[in-house]
LUMVEX-467126 format. One record per residue: residue number from 1; residue in three letters; x, z, y of N, C-alpha, C in turn. Coordinates in Angstrom, 2 decimals, m for minus. Example, Ala and Ser with C-alpha at 12.3 -4.5 7.8 and 13.67 -1.06 7.14 Angstrom:
# LUMVEX-467126
SITE,num,residuo,neast,nup,nnorth,caeast,caup,canorth,ceast,cup,cnorth
SITE,1,ala,13.19,7.80,m5.69,12.30,7.80,m4.50,13.20,7.80,m3.30
SITE,2,ser,12.85,7.08,m2.25,13.67,7.14,m1.06,12.90,7.87,0.03
# end
This chain:
# LUMVEX-467126
SITE,num,residuo,neast,nup,nnorth,caeast,caup,canorth,ceast,cup,cnorth
SITE,1,unk,m61.63,0.16,23.94,m61.49,1.10,22.87,m62.77,0.84,22.18
SITE,2,unk,m63.01,0.71,21.08,m64.03,0.62,20.53,m64.93,2.05,20.24
SITE,3,unk,m65.97,2.16,20.54,m66.98,3.47,20.14,m66.26,4.35,19.01
SITE,4,unk,m66.52,5.56,19.09,m65.85,6.07,18.10,m66.62,7.72,18.04
SITE,5,unk,m66.62,8.36,17.06,m66.78,9.65,16.90,m65.65,10.34,16.64
SITE,6,unk,m65.23,11.16,17.75,m63.56,11.52,18.02,m63.82,12.89,17.55
SITE,7,unk,m62.92,13.75,16.67,m62.45,15.09,16.91,m61.23,15.53,16.98
SITE,8,unk,m60.76,16.32,17.28,m59.27,16.83,17.54,m59.06,17.25,16.43
SITE,9,unk,m57.44,16.57,15.95,m56.94,17.35,14.57,m55.98,18.57,15.23
SITE,10,unk,m56.50,19.79,14.98,m55.59,20.47,15.65,m54.38,21.06,15.11
SITE,11,unk,m54.88,20.65,13.50,m53.32,20.76,12.92,m52.35,20.02,12.98
SITE,12,unk,m51.32,20.25,11.87,m50.11,19.21,12.06,m50.35,17.80,11.15
SITE,13,unk,m50.79,16.92,11.59,m50.99,15.53,11.39,m50.15,14.74,10.21
SITE,14,unk,m50.24,14.39,9.11,m49.72,14.01,8.26,m48.96,12.58,8.61
SITE,15,unk,m47.89,12.33,8.48,m47.05,11.15,9.29,m47.45,9.77,8.84
SITE,16,unk,m47.63,8.82,9.65,m48.57,7.57,9.43,m47.18,6.96,8.67
SITE,17,unk,m47.86,5.67,7.65,m47.22,4.20,7.43,m47.24,3.66,8.85
SITE,18,unk,m45.71,3.24,8.69,m45.46,2.43,9.97,m45.24,0.71,9.82
SITE,19,unk,m44.43,0.56,10.82,m44.15,m1.05,10.33,m42.54,m0.96,9.56
SITE,20,unk,m42.25,0.60,9.27,m41.25,0.57,8.17,m41.80,0.60,6.89
SITE,21,unk,m42.90,0.45,6.76,m43.64,0.72,5.47,m44.26,1.45,4.57
SITE,22,unk,m43.87,2.88,5.44,m44.08,3.95,4.41,m44.23,5.19,5.21
SITE,23,unk,m44.65,6.13,4.65,m44.66,7.38,6.12,m43.25,7.67,6.26
SITE,24,unk,m43.11,7.95,8.03,m42.07,7.82,8.57,m41.51,9.20,8.60
SITE,25,unk,m42.36,10.09,8.48,m41.88,11.73,8.51,m41.75,11.47,10.21
SITE,26,unk,m41.67,13.35,10.61,m41.93,13.36,11.70,m40.62,13.01,12.82
SITE,27,unk,m40.85,12.58,14.22,m39.72,11.68,14.67,m39.73,12.60,15.82
SITE,28,unk,m38.94,12.19,16.74,m38.88,12.85,18.08,m39.96,13.42,18.41
SITE,29,unk,m40.19,15.05,18.87,m41.50,15.37,19.54,m42.38,15.34,18.54
SITE,30,unk,m42.47,15.39,17.30,m43.51,15.54,16.83,m44.33,16.41,16.55
SITE,31,unk,m44.01,17.71,16.35,m45.20,18.85,16.51,m46.04,18.56,18.33
SITE,32,unk,m45.70,17.95,19.19,m46.56,17.94,20.38,m47.28,16.71,20.28
SITE,33,unk,m46.47,15.85,19.65,m47.57,14.46,19.31,m48.82,14.78,18.29
SITE,34,unk,m48.58,15.31,17.09,m49.67,15.61,16.46,m50.44,16.50,16.68
SITE,35,unk,m50.61,17.27,17.91,m51.78,18.22,18.57,m52.22,17.07,19.34
SITE,36,unk,m51.77,15.74,19.76,m52.70,14.76,20.58,m53.18,14.13,20.23
SITE,37,unk,m52.74,13.67,18.71,m53.46,12.50,17.87,m55.00,13.08,17.36
SITE,38,unk,m55.82,12.04,17.61,m57.30,12.22,17.32,m57.30,11.60,15.94
SITE,39,unk,m58.16,12.05,15.25,m58.32,11.41,13.92,m59.70,10.66,14.35
SITE,40,unk,m60.50,9.63,14.21,m61.37,8.42,14.64,m61.75,8.09,13.18
SITE,41,unk,m62.94,8.30,12.94,m63.92,7.26,12.36,m64.30,6.41,12.84
SITE,42,unk,m64.03,5.16,12.07,m64.82,4.02,12.51,m66.29,3.95,12.45
SITE,43,unk,m67.12,3.54,13.22,m68.21,3.15,13.44,m68.87,2.70,12.46
SITE,44,unk,m70.26,2.64,11.96,m70.74,2.28,10.85,m70.99,0.88,10.98
SITE,45,unk,m71.31,0.79,12.55,m71.65,m0.85,12.51,m70.60,m1.85,12.28
SITE,46,unk,m69.21,m1.13,13.11,m68.03,m2.06,13.22,m67.83,m2.46,11.43
SITE,47,unk,m68.06,m1.50,10.71,m67.67,m1.60,8.99,m68.30,m2.57,8.40
SITE,48,unk,m70.06,m2.42,8.92,m70.66,m3.72,8.43,m70.59,m4.74,9.28
SITE,49,unk,m70.12,m5.09,10.40,m70.07,m6.02,10.98,m68.50,m7.14,10.33
SITE,50,unk,m67.34,m5.72,10.04,m66.30,m6.43,9.19,m66.61,m7.00,7.89
SITE,51,unk,m67.31,m5.86,7.24,m67.59,m6.46,6.07,m68.26,m8.03,5.77
SITE,52,unk,m69.14,m8.24,6.53,m69.92,m9.49,6.91,m69.35,m10.87,6.80
SITE,53,unk,m68.35,m10.36,8.30,m67.17,m11.69,8.29,m66.40,m11.82,7.46
SITE,54,unk,m66.13,m10.41,6.68,m64.78,m10.88,5.83,m65.37,m11.84,4.63
SITE,55,unk,m66.51,m11.62,4.30,m67.35,m12.21,3.24,m67.25,m13.92,3.60
SITE,56,unk,m67.68,m14.03,4.82,m68.18,m15.34,5.47,m66.56,m16.00,5.44
SITE,57,unk,m65.50,m15.28,5.97,m64.46,m15.82,5.77,m63.75,m16.38,4.35
SITE,58,unk,m64.22,m15.39,3.82,m63.59,m15.85,2.11,m64.44,m17.18,1.75
SITE,59,unk,m65.51,m16.89,1.97,m66.32,m18.05,1.38,m66.43,m19.31,2.12
SITE,60,unk,m65.87,m19.15,3.60,m65.29,m20.31,4.24,m64.35,m20.92,4.05
SITE,61,unk,m63.28,m20.25,3.66,m62.02,m20.81,3.76,m62.28,m21.42,1.70
SITE,62,unk,m62.94,m20.90,1.08,m63.02,m21.32,m0.60,m63.32,m22.83,m0.20
SITE,63,unk,m64.61,m22.64,0.42,m65.30,m24.05,0.93,m64.46,m25.23,1.29
SITE,64,unk,m63.75,m24.84,2.52,m62.89,m25.81,3.16,m61.75,m26.53,2.05
SITE,65,unk,m60.86,m25.36,1.44,m60.02,m25.43,0.55,m60.72,m26.68,m0.60
SITE,66,unk,m61.86,m26.42,m1.25,m62.35,m27.29,m2.11,m62.44,m28.75,m1.76
SITE,67,unk,m62.93,m28.67,m0.46,m63.12,m30.10,0.14,m61.71,m30.77,0.34
SITE,68,unk,m61.04,m29.93,1.12,m59.93,m30.79,1.26,m59.09,m31.06,m0.09
SITE,69,unk,m59.28,m30.31,m1.39,m58.40,m30.94,m2.42,m59.03,m32.22,m3.20
SITE,70,unk,m60.75,m32.17,m2.71,m61.26,m33.48,m3.23,m61.11,m34.58,m2.63
SITE,71,unk,m60.93,m34.38,m1.03,m60.53,m35.38,m0.45,m59.49,m36.11,m0.60
SITE,72,unk,m58.01,m35.23,m0.66,m56.82,m35.65,m0.88,m56.64,m36.18,m2.63
SITE,73,unk,m57.55,m35.35,m3.52,m56.79,m35.63,m4.97,m55.92,m34.71,m5.23
SITE,74,unk,m55.55,m33.78,m4.11,m54.32,m32.94,m4.45,m54.60,m31.47,m3.72
SITE,75,unk,m54.21,m30.43,m4.81,m54.05,m29.22,m3.90,m54.09,m29.07,m2.47
SITE,76,unk,m54.92,m28.28,m2.07,m55.16,m28.17,m0.71,m53.90,m27.79,0.06
SITE,77,unk,m53.00,m28.02,1.29,m51.49,m27.89,1.38,m51.30,m26.48,2.15
SITE,78,unk,m50.10,m26.25,1.59,m49.68,m24.68,2.09,m49.39,m24.41,3.10
SITE,79,unk,m49.19,m23.55,3.68,m48.53,m23.28,5.19,m46.99,m22.50,4.50
SITE,80,unk,m46.72,m21.92,5.75,m45.51,m20.97,5.28,m45.57,m19.89,4.18
SITE,81,unk,m46.63,m19.67,4.23,m47.34,m18.07,3.02,m47.75,m18.18,2.31
SITE,82,unk,m48.44,m19.79,1.76,m49.35,m19.81,0.69,m50.39,m19.59,1.11
SITE,83,unk,m50.80,m19.62,2.39,m52.16,m19.11,2.98,m53.03,m17.76,2.49
SITE,84,unk,m52.60,m16.72,3.20,m52.53,m15.83,2.89,m53.88,m15.21,3.26
SITE,85,unk,m54.88,m16.05,3.86,m56.08,m15.53,4.14,m56.78,m16.08,3.28
SITE,86,unk,m56.25,m16.63,1.95,m57.14,m17.08,0.56,m56.75,m16.39,m0.38
SITE,87,unk,m56.12,m15.28,m0.22,m55.66,m14.60,m1.58,m56.60,m13.69,m2.27
SITE,88,unk,m57.18,m13.38,m1.29,m58.82,m12.67,m2.05,m58.27,m11.17,m2.20
SITE,89,unk,m59.52,m10.18,m2.65,m59.37,m8.87,m2.92,m58.39,m8.87,m4.04
SITE,90,unk,m58.03,m7.50,m4.46,m57.25,m7.27,m5.40,m57.46,m5.62,m5.86
SITE,91,unk,m57.62,m4.90,m7.08,m57.53,m3.66,m7.20,m56.60,m3.32,m7.20
SITE,92,unk,m56.17,m2.06,m6.79,m55.08,m0.87,m6.54,m55.71,0.22,m7.10
SITE,93,unk,m54.74,1.28,m7.40,m54.72,2.48,m7.96,m55.69,3.49,m6.99
SITE,94,unk,m56.08,3.03,m5.69,m56.64,3.93,m4.51,m58.16,2.96,m4.18
SITE,95,unk,m58.37,1.78,m4.91,m59.24,1.30,m4.60,m59.14,m0.21,m4.44
SITE,96,unk,m60.68,m0.89,m4.36,m60.42,m2.32,m4.14,m59.75,m2.57,m2.63
SITE,97,unk,m58.85,m3.87,m2.65,m57.96,m3.86,m1.48,m57.93,m5.42,m1.07
SITE,98,unk,m57.93,m5.38,0.20,m58.23,m7.15,0.64,m57.37,m7.01,2.07
SITE,99,unk,m56.26,m7.95,1.68,m55.59,m8.43,3.05,m56.36,m9.49,3.73
SITE,100,unk,m57.12,m8.85,5.20,m57.76,m9.94,5.68,m56.83,m10.21,6.93
SITE,101,unk,m56.76,m11.73,7.08,m56.28,m11.92,8.61,m57.03,m11.57,9.74
SITE,102,unk,m56.05,m11.15,10.98,m56.48,m10.62,12.02,m57.30,m11.71,13.15
SITE,103,unk,m58.52,m11.42,13.40,m58.86,m12.01,14.30,m59.12,m11.44,15.69
SITE,104,unk,m58.39,m12.12,16.66,m58.25,m11.28,18.01,m59.12,m10.52,18.73
SITE,105,unk,m60.12,m11.61,18.85,m61.30,m10.65,19.53,m62.00,m9.62,18.91
SITE,106,unk,m62.30,m9.61,17.53,m62.92,m8.54,16.71,m61.91,m7.61,16.38
SITE,107,unk,m60.26,m7.77,16.54,m59.78,m6.98,15.73,m58.71,m6.13,16.85
SITE,108,unk,m58.45,m6.74,18.06,m57.87,m6.30,18.71,m57.80,m4.51,19.00
SITE,109,unk,m59.34,m4.14,19.67,m59.50,m2.95,20.05,m59.14,m1.98,18.85
SITE,110,unk,m59.31,m2.44,17.62,m58.85,m1.17,16.74,m57.09,m0.94,16.62
SITE,111,unk,m56.30,m2.01,16.19,m55.49,m2.18,16.36,m54.66,m1.70,17.42
SITE,112,unk,m55.48,m1.76,18.88,m54.08,m1.06,20.00,m54.51,0.30,20.13
SITE,113,unk,m55.72,0.81,19.37,m56.44,2.11,19.47,m54.96,2.76,18.32
SITE,114,unk,m54.73,1.93,16.90,m53.66,2.61,16.28,m52.23,2.62,16.91
SITE,115,unk,m51.84,1.50,17.51,m50.73,1.68,18.05,m50.45,2.92,19.46
SITE,116,unk,m51.66,3.02,20.01,m51.30,4.35,20.56,m51.45,5.30,20.23
SITE,117,unk,m51.73,5.70,19.15,m50.91,6.97,18.55,m50.00,7.36,18.50
SITE,118,unk,m49.25,8.67,18.95,m48.13,9.06,19.20,m46.96,8.67,18.18
SITE,119,unk,m47.41,8.83,17.21,m46.64,8.80,15.83,m46.37,7.33,15.53
SITE,120,unk,m47.53,6.44,15.53,m47.23,5.35,15.77,m46.28,4.57,16.67
SITE,121,unk,m46.63,4.66,17.60,m45.90,4.17,18.93,m44.57,4.36,18.88
SITE,122,unk,m44.11,5.81,18.32,m42.40,5.92,18.40,m41.84,4.47,17.33
SITE,123,unk,m42.33,4.49,16.30,m41.53,2.77,15.56,m42.29,1.83,16.33
SITE,124,unk,m43.66,1.57,16.47,m43.58,0.30,16.66,m43.41,m0.21,18.23
SITE,125,unk,m43.70,0.68,19.14,m43.29,0.61,20.64,m44.07,m0.12,21.26
SITE,126,unk,m45.73,m0.13,21.16,m46.52,m0.90,21.52,m47.62,m0.28,22.27
SITE,127,unk,m47.27,1.08,22.84,m48.52,2.12,22.93,m48.64,1.72,24.49
SITE,128,unk,m49.91,2.24,24.84,m50.20,1.36,26.38,m51.33,0.65,26.65
SITE,129,unk,m51.43,m0.25,27.53,m52.85,m1.32,27.57,m52.74,m2.22,26.08
SITE,130,unk,m54.07,m2.74,26.33,m54.45,m3.63,24.88,m53.66,m4.90,24.97
SITE,131,unk,m53.23,m5.09,26.31,m52.41,m6.39,26.80,m50.98,m6.36,25.91
SITE,132,unk,m50.36,m4.98,25.49,m49.23,m5.23,24.77,m49.50,m5.27,23.00
SITE,133,unk,m50.27,m4.68,22.63,m50.95,m5.24,20.94,m51.16,m6.49,20.98
SITE,134,unk,m52.09,m6.91,21.76,m52.43,m8.47,22.31,m51.42,m9.67,22.23
SITE,135,unk,m50.16,m9.23,23.02,m49.10,m10.26,23.16,m48.56,m10.02,21.73
SITE,136,unk,m48.67,m9.22,21.14,m47.81,m9.01,19.50,m48.48,m9.96,18.90
SITE,137,unk,m49.82,m9.41,18.85,m50.48,m10.40,17.60,m50.30,m11.93,18.02
SITE,138,unk,m50.53,m12.28,19.34,m50.92,m13.56,19.89,m49.59,m14.73,19.75
SITE,139,unk,m48.56,m13.80,19.29,m47.08,m14.55,19.40,m47.23,m15.37,17.74
SITE,140,unk,m47.80,m14.19,16.75,m48.20,m14.65,15.67,m49.30,m15.49,15.33
SITE,141,unk,m50.11,m14.95,16.07,m51.41,m15.96,15.52,m51.27,m17.54,16.48
SITE,142,unk,m50.30,m17.43,17.01,m49.95,m18.77,17.99,m48.78,m19.60,17.43
SITE,143,unk,m48.33,m19.01,16.51,m46.81,m19.68,16.03,m47.01,m20.56,14.72
SITE,144,unk,m45.85,m20.60,13.89,m45.99,m21.69,12.98,m46.50,m21.09,11.72
SITE,145,unk,m47.32,m19.93,11.46,m47.43,m19.32,10.14,m46.57,m18.70,9.60
SITE,146,unk,m45.34,m18.54,10.28,m44.36,m17.63,9.29,m44.18,m16.63,9.27
SITE,147,unk,m45.51,m15.60,10.52,m45.80,m14.18,9.86,m46.97,m14.18,10.11
SITE,148,unk,m47.91,m13.60,9.36,m49.61,m13.52,9.56,m49.88,m11.73,9.71
SITE,149,unk,m50.42,m11.46,10.89,m51.17,m10.34,11.03,m52.43,m10.09,10.19
SITE,150,unk,m52.30,m9.21,9.68,m53.55,m9.07,8.69,m54.34,m7.42,8.77
SITE,151,unk,m55.51,m7.08,8.66,m56.09,m5.85,8.51,m56.03,m5.54,6.79
SITE,152,unk,m55.70,m4.18,6.61,m55.94,m3.98,5.04,m57.15,m3.19,4.58
SITE,153,unk,m58.08,m3.84,4.28,m59.63,m3.12,3.91,m59.25,m2.63,2.62
SITE,154,unk,m60.00,m1.23,2.63,m59.72,m0.18,1.57,m60.79,m0.07,1.23
SITE,155,unk,m61.56,m0.58,0.10,m62.86,m0.18,m0.37,m64.14,m0.38,0.90
SITE,156,unk,m63.81,m1.46,1.29,m64.64,m2.28,2.59,m64.15,m1.56,4.09
SITE,157,unk,m63.69,m0.95,3.86,m63.04,m0.01,5.50,m61.83,m0.75,5.91
SITE,158,unk,m61.43,m1.35,7.37,m60.62,m1.42,7.52,m59.33,0.09,7.84
SITE,159,unk,m58.40,m0.06,7.49,m57.84,1.11,7.49,m56.14,0.82,7.94
SITE,160,unk,m56.00,m0.22,7.47,m54.39,m0.06,7.80,m54.03,m1.61,8.50
SITE,161,unk,m52.99,m2.04,9.32,m52.30,m3.11,9.83,m51.09,m3.75,8.65
SITE,162,unk,m51.17,m4.82,8.64,m50.04,m5.56,7.70,m49.41,m6.69,8.58
SITE,163,unk,m48.36,m7.71,8.19,m47.76,m8.22,8.83,m46.61,m8.84,7.15
SITE,164,unk,m47.44,m9.55,7.01,m46.72,m10.35,5.75,m45.71,m11.73,6.57
SITE,165,unk,m44.76,m11.68,6.31,m43.93,m12.65,6.73,m42.71,m13.47,6.06
SITE,166,unk,m42.54,m14.49,6.59,m40.93,m15.26,5.81,m39.89,m14.54,6.25
SITE,167,unk,m39.18,m13.98,5.52,m38.14,m12.79,5.95,m36.81,m13.79,6.06
SITE,168,unk,m36.89,m14.90,5.58,m35.86,m16.19,5.30,m35.86,m16.93,6.45
SITE,169,unk,m37.08,m16.78,7.18,m37.13,m17.64,8.54,m36.95,m16.65,9.79
SITE,170,unk,m37.10,m15.62,9.65,m36.83,m14.51,10.64,m35.22,m13.86,11.10
SITE,171,unk,m35.68,m13.24,12.31,m33.92,m13.04,12.68,m33.53,m11.84,11.66
SITE,172,unk,m34.49,m11.33,10.90,m33.93,m10.42,10.21,m32.71,m11.15,8.70
SITE,173,unk,m33.14,m12.55,8.79,m32.45,m13.38,7.95,m30.94,m12.93,8.30
SITE,174,unk,m30.67,m12.70,9.47,m29.01,m12.79,10.38,m28.47,m11.66,9.85
SITE,175,unk,m29.25,m10.84,8.89,m28.65,m9.47,8.61,m28.30,m9.40,7.42
SITE,176,unk,m28.81,m10.11,6.64,m28.70,m9.63,5.19,m28.51,m11.34,4.79
SITE,177,unk,m28.34,m11.16,3.12,m27.96,m12.72,2.24,m29.53,m13.27,1.92
SITE,178,unk,m30.23,m13.38,3.07,m31.31,m14.08,2.82,m31.06,m15.13,1.90
SITE,179,unk,m32.47,m15.29,0.64,m32.69,m16.62,m0.03,m34.07,m17.14,0.34
SITE,180,unk,m34.35,m18.40,0.10,m35.50,m19.09,0.30,m36.72,m18.40,0.02
SITE,181,unk,m37.47,m18.23,0.60,m39.06,m17.45,0.51,m38.89,m16.09,0.17
SITE,182,unk,m37.67,m15.29,0.77,m38.50,m14.08,0.82,m38.99,m13.75,1.55
SITE,183,unk,m39.98,m12.72,1.24,m41.07,m12.32,2.15,m41.05,m10.85,2.23
SITE,184,unk,m41.04,m10.77,3.61,m41.28,m9.26,4.44,m42.56,m8.75,4.19
SITE,185,unk,m42.65,m7.53,4.55,m43.82,m6.65,4.51,m43.70,m5.50,5.57
SITE,186,unk,m44.71,m5.66,6.62,m44.28,m4.55,8.09,m45.92,m3.80,7.63
SITE,187,unk,m46.05,m2.53,7.51,m47.12,m1.52,7.09,m47.25,m0.45,8.09
SITE,188,unk,m48.40,m0.19,8.47,m48.71,0.75,9.43,m50.31,1.18,8.92
SITE,189,unk,m50.28,2.70,8.60,m51.80,2.98,7.93,m52.20,3.67,9.48
SITE,190,unk,m53.44,2.95,9.69,m54.37,3.83,10.90,m54.80,5.07,11.11
SITE,191,unk,m55.45,5.65,10.79,m56.26,7.12,10.98,m55.35,7.92,10.22
SITE,192,unk,m55.45,9.23,10.79,m54.74,10.51,10.62,m55.57,10.67,9.07
SITE,193,unk,m56.65,10.48,8.55,m57.39,11.42,7.74,m56.81,10.47,6.31
SITE,194,unk,m56.20,9.01,6.47,m55.68,8.20,5.33,m54.01,8.16,4.88
SITE,195,unk,m53.44,9.38,5.94,m52.23,9.51,5.79,m51.77,10.53,4.79
SITE,196,unk,m50.29,10.88,4.40,m49.86,11.60,3.71,m50.78,11.65,2.15
SITE,197,unk,m51.50,10.69,1.90,m52.95,10.84,0.53,m51.95,9.79,m0.54
SITE,198,unk,m50.45,9.25,m0.60,m49.86,8.43,m1.41,m50.33,7.10,m1.27
SITE,199,unk,m51.48,6.78,m0.20,m51.64,5.27,0.02,m50.41,4.55,0.36
SITE,200,unk,m49.74,4.93,0.76,m48.53,3.83,1.19,m47.85,3.36,0.17
SITE,201,unk,m47.48,4.20,m0.65,m46.62,3.83,m2.18,m47.68,2.68,m3.05
SITE,202,unk,m48.81,3.43,m3.01,m49.93,2.57,m4.23,m50.35,1.38,m3.25
SITE,203,unk,m50.32,0.80,m2.21,m50.54,m0.20,m1.56,m49.39,m0.97,m1.69
SITE,204,unk,m48.04,m0.58,m0.99,m46.82,m1.11,m1.14,m47.25,m2.28,m2.40
SITE,205,unk,m46.59,m1.18,m3.49,m46.53,m1.97,m4.94,m47.60,m3.26,m5.45
SITE,206,unk,m49.13,m2.54,m4.50,m49.85,m3.81,m4.73,m49.64,m4.98,m4.21
SITE,207,unk,m49.43,m4.59,m3.01,m49.24,m6.00,m2.02,m48.04,m6.88,m2.59
SITE,208,unk,m46.71,m6.19,m2.82,m45.83,m6.86,m3.55,m46.05,m7.41,m4.64
SITE,209,unk,m47.09,m6.89,m5.28,m47.61,m7.49,m6.88,m48.38,m8.90,m6.10
SITE,210,unk,m49.17,m8.63,m5.46,m49.88,m9.66,m4.99,m48.89,m10.76,m4.30
SITE,211,unk,m48.16,m10.67,m3.43,m46.91,m11.79,m2.93,m46.47,m12.34,m4.19
SITE,212,unk,m46.05,m11.46,m5.33,m45.80,m12.63,m6.37,m46.68,m13.60,m6.94
SITE,213,unk,m47.66,m12.81,m7.19,m48.78,m13.40,m7.67,m49.13,m14.84,m7.13
SITE,214,unk,m49.57,m14.88,m5.56,m49.68,m15.93,m5.01,m48.55,m16.53,m4.23
SITE,215,unk,m47.45,m16.27,m4.40,m46.13,m16.92,m3.51,m45.33,m17.10,m5.13
SITE,216,unk,m45.45,m18.18,m5.94,m44.69,m18.33,m6.84,m43.16,m18.70,m6.87
SITE,217,unk,m42.99,m19.54,m5.52,m41.53,m19.51,m5.04,m40.95,m18.30,m4.36
SITE,218,unk,m41.74,m17.25,m4.32,m40.77,m15.74,m4.07,m40.54,m15.10,m4.52
SITE,219,unk,m39.14,m15.08,m5.07,m38.41,m13.87,m5.84,m38.11,m12.83,m5.36
SITE,220,unk,m38.42,m12.48,m4.12,m38.06,m10.95,m3.77,m38.83,m10.69,m2.37
SITE,221,unk,m39.39,m9.52,m2.82,m40.05,m8.55,m1.42,m38.99,m8.04,m0.67
SITE,222,unk,m38.81,m7.99,0.70,m37.91,m7.04,1.38,m38.79,m6.49,2.80
SITE,223,unk,m37.91,m5.57,2.94,m38.47,m4.55,4.28,m37.33,m3.71,4.63
SITE,224,unk,m37.66,m3.22,6.02,m35.98,m2.72,6.78,m36.74,m1.54,7.36
SITE,225,unk,m37.15,m0.17,6.42,m37.39,0.87,7.36,m36.24,1.43,7.75
SITE,226,unk,m36.51,2.33,9.12,m35.48,3.20,9.36,m34.80,3.72,8.89
SITE,227,unk,m33.08,3.62,8.73,m32.39,4.75,7.92,m32.67,5.82,7.84
SITE,228,unk,m33.17,6.42,9.10,m33.50,8.04,9.02,m34.80,8.09,8.64
SITE,229,unk,m35.48,7.26,8.29,m36.75,7.70,8.09,m36.91,7.81,6.48
SITE,230,unk,m36.45,9.20,5.90,m36.39,9.41,4.60,m37.43,9.01,3.57
SITE,231,unk,m38.90,9.62,4.49,m40.09,9.66,3.45,m40.22,8.03,3.28
SITE,232,unk,m39.93,7.17,4.46,m40.41,5.85,4.33,m39.29,4.92,3.07
SITE,233,unk,m38.41,5.46,2.97,m37.53,4.93,2.08,m38.25,5.35,1.09
SITE,234,unk,m38.33,6.62,0.61,m38.84,7.35,m0.41,m39.81,6.46,m1.00
SITE,235,unk,m40.95,6.46,m0.09,m42.14,5.61,m0.48,m41.61,3.92,m0.95
SITE,236,unk,m40.88,3.32,m0.66,m40.36,2.25,m1.14,m39.85,2.44,m2.68
SITE,237,unk,m39.10,2.99,m2.81,m38.98,3.31,m3.68,m39.76,3.72,m4.84
SITE,238,unk,m40.50,4.30,m4.68,m42.25,4.79,m5.41,m42.43,3.61,m5.91
SITE,239,unk,m42.83,2.57,m4.66,m43.37,1.38,m5.41,m42.71,0.27,m5.74
SITE,240,unk,m41.72,0.59,m6.08,m40.79,m0.02,m7.15,m39.87,m1.03,m6.16
SITE,241,unk,m39.40,m0.62,m4.83,m38.25,m1.30,m4.21,m37.31,m0.58,m4.68
SITE,242,unk,m35.91,m1.60,m4.41,m34.35,m0.66,m4.28,m33.93,m0.50,m2.94
SITE,243,unk,m32.95,0.05,m2.85,m32.43,0.51,m1.93,m31.11,m0.97,m1.83
SITE,244,unk,m30.98,m1.77,m0.97,m29.96,m2.85,m1.39,m28.83,m2.94,m0.53
SITE,245,unk,m29.10,m2.47,0.83,m27.58,m2.21,1.89,m28.29,m1.49,3.30
SITE,246,unk,m27.25,m0.66,3.86,m27.75,m0.58,5.28,m26.89,m1.47,6.21
SITE,247,unk,m28.36,m1.94,7.18,m27.99,m3.23,8.40,m28.12,m2.75,9.45
SITE,248,unk,m27.53,m3.34,10.51,m27.42,m2.66,11.80,m28.44,m3.94,12.56
SITE,249,unk,m29.82,m3.47,12.69,m30.68,m4.33,13.62,m30.33,m4.14,15.10
SITE,250,unk,m30.78,m4.92,15.72,m31.21,m4.86,17.16,m31.72,m3.36,18.12
SITE,251,unk,m32.73,m3.15,16.90,m33.31,m1.85,17.48,m33.12,m0.32,16.73
SITE,252,unk,m32.36,m0.44,15.62,m32.38,0.44,14.42,m31.01,0.22,13.28
SITE,253,unk,m30.69,1.61,12.85,m29.98,1.09,11.65,m31.16,0.81,10.39
SITE,254,unk,m31.17,0.19,9.66,m32.25,0.01,8.64,m31.67,m0.01,7.21
SITE,255,unk,m32.50,0.52,6.43,m32.39,0.66,4.79,m33.11,m0.80,4.25
SITE,256,unk,m32.12,m1.59,3.94,m32.75,m2.78,3.26,m33.30,m2.77,1.97
SITE,257,unk,m34.71,m2.42,1.92,m35.15,m2.60,0.72,m36.04,m3.75,0.08
SITE,258,unk,m35.47,m3.64,m1.34,m35.95,m4.97,m1.56,m36.50,m4.87,m3.02
SITE,259,unk,m37.86,m5.51,m3.57,m38.51,m5.50,m4.80,m38.48,m6.88,m5.26
SITE,260,unk,m37.56,m7.12,m6.55,m37.45,m8.10,m7.39,m38.54,m8.54,m8.44
SITE,261,unk,m38.83,m9.62,m7.98,m40.22,m10.51,m9.42,m39.63,m10.36,m10.53
SITE,262,unk,m38.30,m10.25,m10.92,m37.78,m10.23,m12.27,m37.86,m8.60,m12.72
SITE,263,unk,m37.65,m7.72,m11.73,m38.10,m6.28,m12.17,m39.44,m5.90,m12.07
SITE,264,unk,m40.51,m6.53,m11.63,m41.78,m5.90,m10.96,m42.16,m4.87,m12.04
SITE,265,unk,m42.00,m5.46,m13.42,m42.76,m4.85,m14.52,m41.46,m3.42,m15.31
SITE,266,unk,m40.61,m3.18,m14.58,m39.59,m2.63,m14.96,m39.41,m1.05,m13.90
SITE,267,unk,m39.29,m1.45,m12.67,m39.42,m0.72,m11.51,m40.82,m0.43,m10.92
# end
């Protein structure tokens, strides 16, 4: 676990944004769990290091992309998600935001800490030793690029974890009428201080817009919050998603939420 300044949150903690993509509301034993949740501030040294590495990543990937385009005479080759790492920062109603692909050695302690928050663990089920989170991340990082784990950096501070994935190539596609290039979004907001402040809806809308801007072949963003998670479904609706169907997934009954490119300026 990274060194932090910790203080006990003695009150009722706001519900986190989870893999369902938004505030999940209290789950089982929520009252007990909220008293055990720590509100932990990221150390200044970590934030500074992360900012330096993020800038280096952006500069390095831009230079690499230019070199490849020059050598081949064509634009740099796409991966399955149109090079999420090259999408760059975007402006949101809550501040400047940047999806930065996870680097295991740098980011594992922080993400594992978030996964051990009881309110998060209830949905992600990755609480316990860092190895559980490491295995989850490594499966994506070592895969074919159909799912890209990212840190969400708001105004220079890592504050959320995202998975941008090809829903049409995911097991989810077995449970709904998938279309080519459907792009899925998973999200959790890490620390208690950032929850319950409207970040979930604002960032979901902005990231979906970013997907449409950077993935011209994608006509829909999708997500699958737990059907019982009324606050999560509500947040997606506020972010311009619509309820499409109830689907039975192996671990839950889910609300299939869809945001359509054609309706992005309407909803």
